[in-house]
MDAnalysis code that builds the backbone (N, CA, C; Angstrom):
import MDAnalysis as mda
import numpy as np

u = mda.Universe.empty(492, n_residues=164, atom_resindex=np.repeat(np.arange(164), 3), trajectory=True)
u.add_TopologyAttr("name", ["N", "CA", "C"] * 164)
u.add_TopologyAttr("resid", np.arange(1, 165))
u.add_TopologyAttr("resname", ["UNK", "UNK", "UNK", "UNK", "UNK", "UNK", "UNK", "UNK", "UNK", "UNK", "UNK", "UNK", "UNK", "UNK", "UNK", "UNK", "UNK", "UNK", "UNK", "UNK", "UNK", "UNK", "UNK", "UNK", "UNK", "UNK", "UNK", "UNK", "UNK", "UNK", "UNK", "UNK", "UNK", "UNK", "UNK", "UNK", "UNK", "UNK", "UNK", "UNK", "UNK", "UNK", "UNK", "UNK", "UNK", "UNK", "UNK", "UNK", "UNK", "UNK", "UNK", "UNK", "UNK", "UNK", "UNK", "UNK", "UNK", "UNK", "UNK", "UNK", "UNK", "UNK", "UNK", "UNK", "UNK", "UNK", "UNK", "UNK", "UNK", "UNK", "UNK", "UNK", "UNK", "UNK", "UNK", "UNK", "UNK", "UNK", "UNK", "UNK", "UNK", "UNK", "UNK", "UNK", "UNK", "UNK", "UNK", "UNK", "UNK", "UNK", "UNK", "UNK", "UNK", "UNK", "UNK", "UNK", "UNK", "UNK", "UNK", "UNK", "UNK", "UNK", "UNK", "UNK", "UNK", "UNK", "UNK", "UNK", "UNK", "UNK", "UNK", "UNK", "UNK", "UNK", "UNK", "UNK", "UNK", "UNK", "UNK", "UNK", "UNK", "UNK", "UNK", "UNK", "UNK", "UNK", "UNK", "UNK", "UNK", "UNK", "UNK", "UNK", "UNK", "UNK", "UNK", "UNK", "UNK", "UNK", "UNK", "UNK", "UNK", "UNK", "UNK", "UNK", "UNK", "UNK", "UNK", "UNK", "UNK", "UNK", "UNK", "UNK", "UNK", "UNK", "UNK", "UNK", "UNK", "UNK", "UNK", "UNK", "UNK", "UNK", "UNK", "UNK"])
u.atoms.positions = np.array([
    [20.310, 57.056, -77.547],
    [21.524, 56.754, -76.818],
    [21.609, 57.594, -75.537],
    [21.201, 58.838, -75.617],
    [21.252, 59.702, -74.434],
    [20.292, 59.191, -73.362],
    [19.129, 58.691, -73.788],
    [18.168, 58.149, -72.829],
    [18.740, 56.941, -72.102],
    [19.419, 56.058, -72.833],
    [20.049, 54.885, -72.218],
    [21.121, 55.304, -71.224],
    [21.924, 56.275, -71.600],
    [22.987, 56.755, -70.723],
    [22.417, 57.366, -69.447],
    [21.388, 58.175, -69.581],
    [20.754, 58.786, -68.404],
    [20.097, 57.718, -67.539],
    [19.451, 56.747, -68.166],
    [18.786, 55.672, -67.419],
    [19.783, 54.836, -66.630],
    [20.879, 54.455, -67.261],
    [21.901, 53.642, -66.598],
    [22.507, 54.421, -65.429],
    [22.763, 55.690, -65.636],
    [23.332, 56.518, -64.570],
    [22.366, 56.662, -63.403],
    [21.096, 56.897, -63.702],
    [20.103, 57.025, -62.632],
    [19.916, 55.725, -61.865],
    [19.857, 54.607, -62.574],
    [19.725, 53.312, -61.894],
    [20.926, 53.074, -60.986],
    [22.100, 53.421, -61.463],
    [23.302, 53.228, -60.652],
    [23.260, 54.106, -59.400],
    [22.884, 55.366, -59.550],
    [22.826, 56.263, -58.401],
    [21.743, 55.848, -57.404],
    [20.597, 55.425, -57.905],
    [19.515, 54.975, -57.016],
    [19.941, 53.724, -56.253],
    [20.568, 52.795, -56.943],
    [21.036, 51.572, -56.293],
    [22.114, 51.874, -55.261],
    [23.007, 52.785, -55.581],
    [24.049, 53.177, -54.629],
    [23.429, 53.816, -53.390],
    [22.434, 54.660, -53.590],
    [21.744, 55.273, -52.444],
    [21.019, 54.219, -51.611],
    [20.377, 53.273, -52.268],
    [19.679, 52.211, -51.544],
    [20.650, 51.365, -50.740],
    [21.799, 51.050, -51.310],
    [22.823, 50.283, -50.582],
    [23.321, 51.049, -49.369],
    [23.562, 52.331, -49.549],
    [24.048, 53.151, -48.446],
    [23.007, 53.221, -47.329],
    [21.758, 53.410, -47.692],
    [20.682, 53.451, -46.690],
    [20.565, 52.111, -45.980],
    [20.610, 51.021, -46.736],
    [20.499, 49.695, -46.126],
    [21.661, 49.422, -45.170],
    [22.819, 49.953, -45.466],
    [23.983, 49.732, -44.608],
    [23.951, 50.594, -43.352],
    [23.455, 51.802, -43.457],
    [23.570, 52.749, -42.349],
    [22.306, 52.915, -41.503],
    [21.134, 52.650, -42.019],
    [19.896, 52.884, -41.272],
    [19.670, 51.819, -40.214],
    [18.736, 52.071, -39.307],
    [18.548, 51.213, -38.141],
    [17.283, 50.366, -38.230],
    [17.144, 49.609, -39.284],
    [15.939, 48.805, -39.388],
    [16.155, 47.498, -40.137],
    [17.072, 46.670, -39.676],
    [17.213, 45.345, -40.254],
    [16.263, 44.364, -39.570],
    [16.040, 44.565, -38.290],
    [15.081, 43.739, -37.534],
    [14.258, 44.670, -36.664],
    [12.947, 44.500, -36.688],
    [12.044, 45.384, -35.949],
    [11.200, 44.531, -35.015],
    [11.234, 44.862, -33.703],
    [10.403, 44.152, -32.739],
    [9.026, 44.795, -32.627],
    [9.000, 46.062, -32.636],
    [7.749, 46.830, -32.603],
    [8.111, 48.229, -33.085],
    [7.203, 49.146, -32.948],
    [7.533, 50.519, -33.324],
    [8.521, 51.144, -32.356],
    [8.820, 50.429, -31.287],
    [9.673, 51.001, -30.250],
    [11.064, 50.399, -30.180],
    [11.376, 49.388, -30.986],
    [12.680, 48.744, -30.882],
    [13.141, 48.228, -32.243],
    [14.396, 48.571, -32.609],
    [14.995, 48.168, -33.883],
    [16.393, 47.629, -33.649],
    [16.873, 46.906, -34.639],
    [18.263, 46.473, -34.637],
    [18.796, 46.600, -36.058],
    [20.048, 46.982, -36.177],
    [20.677, 47.063, -37.493],
    [22.051, 46.415, -37.427],
    [22.907, 46.758, -38.373],
    [24.241, 46.169, -38.402],
    [25.162, 46.745, -37.346],
    [24.797, 47.877, -36.771],
    [25.690, 48.579, -35.873],
    [25.117, 48.789, -34.475],
    [23.801, 49.016, -34.370],
    [23.190, 49.384, -33.089],
    [21.862, 48.675, -32.853],
    [21.538, 48.506, -31.568],
    [20.189, 48.149, -31.135],
    [19.593, 49.417, -30.546],
    [18.422, 49.795, -31.015],
    [17.824, 51.061, -30.594],
    [16.440, 50.837, -29.995],
    [16.144, 51.631, -28.956],
    [14.862, 51.588, -28.269],
    [14.349, 53.021, -28.189],
    [13.037, 53.189, -28.370],
    [12.443, 54.522, -28.252],
    [12.221, 54.858, -26.788],
    [12.660, 56.045, -26.394],
    [12.423, 56.540, -25.041],
    [11.010, 57.120, -25.009],
    [10.152, 56.573, -24.128],
    [8.756, 57.011, -24.069],
    [8.612, 58.461, -23.616],
    [9.524, 58.932, -22.798],
    [9.419, 60.288, -22.256],
    [9.777, 61.330, -23.316],
    [10.934, 61.161, -23.954],
    [11.405, 62.167, -24.914],
    [11.025, 61.842, -26.351],
    [10.710, 60.589, -26.629],
    [10.389, 60.192, -28.000],
    [11.607, 60.035, -28.889],
    [12.790, 60.064, -28.315],
    [14.012, 59.909, -29.095],
    [14.508, 58.464, -29.003],
    [15.412, 58.124, -29.919],
    [15.977, 56.784, -29.946],
    [17.184, 56.709, -29.020],
    [17.247, 55.679, -28.204],
    [18.409, 55.375, -27.368],
    [19.081, 54.155, -27.969],
    [20.301, 54.310, -28.433],
    [20.981, 53.238, -29.160],
    [22.218, 52.764, -28.414],
    [22.447, 51.469, -28.468],
    [23.639, 50.857, -27.888],
    [24.270, 49.969, -28.952],
    [25.562, 49.829, -28.902],
    [26.254, 48.979, -29.873],
    [25.756, 47.545, -29.781],
    [25.720, 46.888, -30.909],
    [25.257, 45.508, -30.928],
    [26.334, 44.595, -30.357],
    [25.876, 43.474, -29.861],
    [26.791, 42.438, -29.397],
    [27.353, 41.764, -30.645],
    [28.644, 41.897, -30.846],
    [29.240, 41.431, -32.094],
    [29.544, 39.943, -32.043],
    [29.348, 39.311, -33.177],
    [29.776, 37.934, -33.381],
    [30.352, 37.827, -34.789],
    [30.830, 36.672, -35.152],
    [31.492, 36.512, -36.447],
    [30.546, 36.757, -37.613],
    [29.303, 36.310, -37.505],
    [28.337, 36.503, -38.588],
    [28.035, 37.977, -38.801],
    [27.858, 38.707, -37.722],
    [27.567, 40.133, -37.834],
    [28.754, 40.890, -38.419],
    [29.955, 40.556, -37.985],
    [31.132, 41.219, -38.538],
    [31.285, 40.928, -40.031],
    [30.993, 39.697, -40.433],
    [31.033, 39.362, -41.857],
    [30.017, 40.189, -42.638],
    [28.821, 40.333, -42.079],
    [27.793, 41.152, -42.738],
    [28.212, 42.602, -42.848],
    [28.766, 43.143, -41.774],
    [29.210, 44.536, -41.796],
    [30.248, 44.755, -42.891],
    [31.229, 43.880, -42.947],
    [32.285, 43.994, -43.951],
    [31.702, 43.871, -45.351],
    [30.832, 42.903, -45.565],
    [30.282, 42.684, -46.899],
    [29.397, 43.841, -47.364],
    [28.601, 44.410, -46.480],
    [27.756, 45.541, -46.882],
    [28.608, 46.784, -47.172],
    [29.633, 47.018, -46.376],
    [30.520, 48.148, -46.646],
    [31.268, 47.924, -47.958],
    [31.721, 46.701, -48.203],
    [32.376, 46.386, -49.475],
    [31.433, 46.588, -50.653],
    [30.185, 46.244, -50.469],
    [29.202, 46.435, -51.533],
    [29.062, 47.912, -51.884],
    [28.989, 48.764, -50.876],
    [28.903, 50.210, -51.123],
    [30.175, 50.701, -51.805],
    [31.323, 50.216, -51.361],
    [32.599, 50.636, -51.952],
    [32.692, 50.185, -53.404],
    [32.367, 48.923, -53.692],
    [32.415, 48.434, -55.074],
    [31.468, 49.209, -55.984],
    [30.280, 49.496, -55.498],
    [29.322, 50.236, -56.307],
    [29.796, 51.679, -56.521],
    [30.404, 52.287, -55.522],
    [30.944, 53.644, -55.672],
    [32.095, 53.664, -56.670],
    [32.989, 52.707, -56.543],
    [34.102, 52.603, -57.488],
    [33.567, 52.389, -58.895],
    [32.576, 51.543, -59.019],
    [31.978, 51.282, -60.315],
    [31.417, 52.558, -60.942],
    [30.735, 53.374, -60.141],
    [30.176, 54.619, -60.673],
    [31.276, 55.596, -61.081],
    [32.292, 55.741, -60.242],
    [33.385, 56.655, -60.568],
    [34.133, 56.208, -61.823],
    [34.385, 54.917, -61.941],
    [35.076, 54.396, -63.120],
    [34.195, 54.562, -64.363],
    [32.891, 54.362, -64.222],
    [31.979, 54.556, -65.344],
    [32.053, 55.994, -65.846],
    [32.015, 56.957, -64.933],
    [32.094, 58.367, -65.330],
    [33.440, 58.668, -65.992],
    [34.510, 58.119, -65.431],
    [35.836, 58.332, -66.007],
    [35.925, 57.707, -67.397],
    [35.441, 56.462, -67.542],
    [35.494, 55.796, -68.837],
    [34.604, 56.499, -69.863],
    [33.504, 57.035, -69.407],
    [32.573, 57.704, -70.310],
    [33.237, 58.885, -71.014],
    [34.113, 59.582, -70.298],
    [34.737, 60.762, -70.876],
    [36.111, 60.500, -71.475],
    [36.746, 59.388, -71.143],
    [38.108, 59.157, -71.634],
    [38.236, 57.967, -72.584],
    [37.300, 57.054, -72.575],
    [37.413, 55.849, -73.386],
    [37.187, 56.176, -74.862],
    [37.895, 55.449, -75.702],
    [37.721, 55.642, -77.139],
    [36.413, 55.000, -77.606],
    [35.971, 55.432, -78.767],
    [34.724, 54.937, -79.339],
    [34.790, 53.420, -79.540],
    [33.722, 52.726, -79.163],
    [33.649, 51.273, -79.313],
    [34.144, 50.503, -78.106],
    [34.656, 51.180, -77.095],
    [35.169, 50.510, -75.908],
    [34.050, 49.945, -75.045],
    [34.361, 48.889, -74.333],
    [33.401, 48.256, -73.429],
    [33.712, 48.635, -71.981],
    [32.690, 48.657, -71.161],
    [32.825, 49.055, -69.757],
    [33.023, 47.814, -68.875],
    [34.080, 47.043, -69.147],
    [34.314, 45.805, -68.411],
    [34.547, 46.033, -66.922],
    [35.455, 46.943, -66.588],
    [35.794, 47.148, -65.178],
    [34.588, 47.658, -64.404],
    [33.829, 48.546, -65.015],
    [32.621, 49.061, -64.380],
    [31.640, 47.929, -64.103],
    [31.431, 47.081, -65.090],
    [30.504, 45.961, -64.934],
    [30.954, 44.965, -63.891],
    [32.237, 44.645, -63.893],
    [32.745, 43.688, -62.911],
    [32.653, 44.251, -61.492],
    [32.934, 45.533, -61.333],
    [32.797, 46.148, -60.010],
    [31.355, 46.105, -59.537],
    [30.437, 46.345, -60.457],
    [29.019, 46.323, -60.098],
    [28.562, 44.897, -59.761],
    [29.055, 43.921, -60.487],
    [28.726, 42.520, -60.182],
    [29.289, 42.137, -58.818],
    [30.523, 42.558, -58.507],
    [31.088, 42.288, -57.178],
    [30.257, 42.947, -56.085],
    [29.762, 44.151, -56.342],
    [28.885, 44.814, -55.373],
    [27.624, 43.984, -55.155],
    [27.066, 43.460, -56.230],
    [25.874, 42.622, -56.108],
    [26.146, 41.328, -55.362],
    [27.292, 40.714, -55.628],
    [27.625, 39.458, -54.951],
    [27.896, 39.661, -53.469],
    [28.551, 40.757, -53.107],
    [28.795, 41.003, -51.688],
    [27.492, 41.346, -50.962],
    [26.615, 42.115, -51.598],
    [25.311, 42.409, -50.984],
    [24.484, 41.133, -50.864],
    [24.548, 40.272, -51.878],
    [23.824, 38.999, -51.826],
    [24.322, 38.135, -50.676],
    [25.629, 38.050, -50.521],
    [26.200, 37.234, -49.449],
    [25.804, 37.776, -48.080],
    [25.854, 39.100, -47.916],
    [25.488, 39.697, -46.629],
    [24.020, 39.454, -46.297],
    [23.138, 39.654, -47.244],
    [21.711, 39.456, -46.975],
    [21.391, 37.976, -46.782],
    [22.089, 37.115, -47.474],
    [21.881, 35.682, -47.279],
    [22.332, 35.256, -45.884],
    [23.462, 35.786, -45.429],
    [23.918, 35.493, -44.069],
    [22.875, 35.938, -43.058],
    [22.331, 37.147, -43.243],
    [21.333, 37.641, -42.289],
    [20.053, 36.820, -42.352],
    [19.676, 36.390, -43.542],
    [18.476, 35.569, -43.687],
    [18.630, 34.252, -42.941],
    [19.772, 33.631, -43.097],
    [19.975, 32.308, -42.510],
    [20.428, 32.349, -41.053],
    [21.098, 33.403, -40.630],
    [21.709, 33.454, -39.302],
    [21.194, 34.579, -38.418],
    [20.013, 35.142, -38.705],
    [19.558, 36.284, -37.913],
    [19.323, 35.922, -36.447],
    [19.000, 34.677, -36.149],
    [18.822, 34.262, -34.746],
    [20.141, 34.338, -33.984],
    [21.225, 33.967, -34.639],
    [22.530, 34.017, -33.994],
    [23.087, 35.434, -33.949],
    [22.732, 36.249, -34.924],
    [23.223, 37.628, -34.958],
    [22.547, 38.465, -33.885],
    [21.243, 38.287, -33.735],
    [20.520, 39.019, -32.696],
    [20.835, 38.389, -31.347],
    [20.732, 39.141, -30.322],
    [21.056, 38.631, -28.992],
    [20.094, 37.526, -28.603],
    [20.610, 36.516, -27.923],
    [19.794, 35.367, -27.517],
    [18.753, 35.731, -26.466],
    [18.998, 36.764, -25.684],
    [18.079, 37.129, -24.610],
    [16.815, 37.812, -25.141],
    [16.830, 38.262, -26.361],
    [15.685, 38.954, -26.941],
    [14.752, 37.960, -27.612],
    [13.462, 38.193, -27.517],
    [12.530, 37.332, -28.246],
    [12.587, 37.640, -29.738],
    [12.449, 36.622, -30.555],
    [12.490, 36.810, -31.998],
    [11.085, 36.947, -32.582],
    [10.218, 37.587, -31.835],
    [8.850, 37.750, -32.299],
    [8.713, 38.876, -33.307],
    [9.788, 39.586, -33.592],
    [9.744, 40.694, -34.531],
    [9.766, 40.220, -35.968],
    [10.121, 41.152, -36.847],
    [10.143, 40.856, -38.278],
    [11.288, 41.606, -38.936],
    [11.586, 41.204, -40.155],
    [12.632, 41.878, -40.913],
    [12.201, 43.310, -41.203],
    [13.151, 44.231, -41.135],
    [12.861, 45.636, -41.378],
    [13.066, 46.025, -42.826],
    [12.820, 47.296, -43.109],
    [12.873, 47.756, -44.491],
    [14.297, 47.783, -45.051],
    [15.314, 47.930, -44.210],
    [16.690, 47.919, -44.709],
    [17.079, 46.535, -45.235],
    [16.599, 45.507, -44.566],
    [16.828, 44.143, -45.028],
    [16.185, 43.949, -46.402],
    [14.951, 44.417, -46.556],
    [14.241, 44.294, -47.835],
    [14.927, 45.134, -48.902],
    [15.370, 46.320, -48.531],
    [16.080, 47.201, -49.461],
    [17.367, 46.548, -49.963],
    [18.077, 45.881, -49.075],
    [19.313, 45.189, -49.474],
    [19.004, 44.060, -50.449],
    [17.919, 43.315, -50.210],
    [17.538, 42.248, -51.133],
    [17.109, 42.805, -52.478],
    [16.435, 43.947, -52.493],
    [16.019, 44.564, -53.758],
    [17.242, 45.004, -54.561],
    [18.281, 45.445, -53.882],
    [19.503, 45.901, -54.558],
    [20.231, 44.775, -55.290],
    [20.158, 43.569, -54.784],
    [20.952, 42.465, -55.329],
    [20.660, 42.228, -56.813],
    [19.418, 41.975, -57.235],
    [19.209, 41.739, -58.667],
    [19.472, 42.974, -59.524],
    [19.217, 44.153, -58.972],
    [19.484, 45.376, -59.742],
    [20.983, 45.525, -59.981],
    [21.781, 45.266, -58.951],
    [23.239, 45.353, -59.097],
    [23.760, 44.327, -60.096],
    [23.278, 43.105, -60.005],
    [23.749, 42.064, -60.916],
    [23.330, 42.340, -62.360],
    [22.104, 42.787, -62.552],
    [21.632, 43.097, -63.912],
    [22.356, 44.307, -64.493],
    [22.554, 45.336, -63.679],
    [23.259, 46.515, -64.200],
    [24.728, 46.188, -64.467],
    [25.313, 45.306, -63.667],
    [26.680, 44.869, -63.940],
    [26.780, 44.141, -65.261],
    [25.814, 43.261, -65.542],
    [25.792, 42.568, -66.832],
    [25.563, 43.551, -67.972],
    [24.736, 44.551, -67.738],
    [24.482, 45.571, -68.755],
    [25.745, 46.367, -69.055],
    [26.481, 46.737, -68.027],
    [27.726, 47.483, -68.235],
    [28.740, 46.681, -69.041],
    [28.817, 45.378, -68.799],
    [29.783, 44.549, -69.521],
    [29.478, 44.536, -71.021],
    [28.198, 44.616, -71.391],
    [27.800, 44.578, -72.800],
    [27.643, 45.958, -73.423],
    [27.737, 46.994, -72.632],
    [27.523, 48.361, -73.105],
    [28.778, 48.858, -73.840],
    [28.574, 49.388, -75.036],
    [29.675, 49.962, -75.824],
    [29.537, 51.471, -75.855],
    [30.678, 52.121, -75.884],
    [30.655, 53.572, -75.989],
    [30.500, 53.966, -77.452],
    [29.517, 54.817, -77.691],
    [29.300, 55.341, -79.047],
    [29.343, 56.855, -78.991],
    [29.559, 57.440, -80.129],
    [29.558, 58.909, -80.174],
    [28.223, 59.424, -80.628],
])
């Protein structure tokens, strides 16, 4: 039982970290090693200093929807973890972690919706003046990896009973 509890907690923390990285890092679309785009900024490497020069992205409705959904996903997953810890110490024996599971499922659904929007609408989200010869970055892939983990862990929480 202790192994299951530690495993579930670690999976939740790893998934939460992955969601946070996918939301905040600058690699949803990569043109080359010198230019990236994310949910918040377009960044270019300065050849002289080797540092990143970032400018705010040109916002549209699809990008704003993605920003909101990814932030909601992080919030739902954080709430889910906090409620899980609270329920773990206060819930009576035999109780189910329904709220924790539902919060985790909502986190998975919001992350799924955001990544699906980016998959289908990345041409409209990225500026029209830029060539789309680049590729999806690691944050995009990280967000997609989080989706099934969030949904599966949410289902696991719903069926998980507290034992002594």
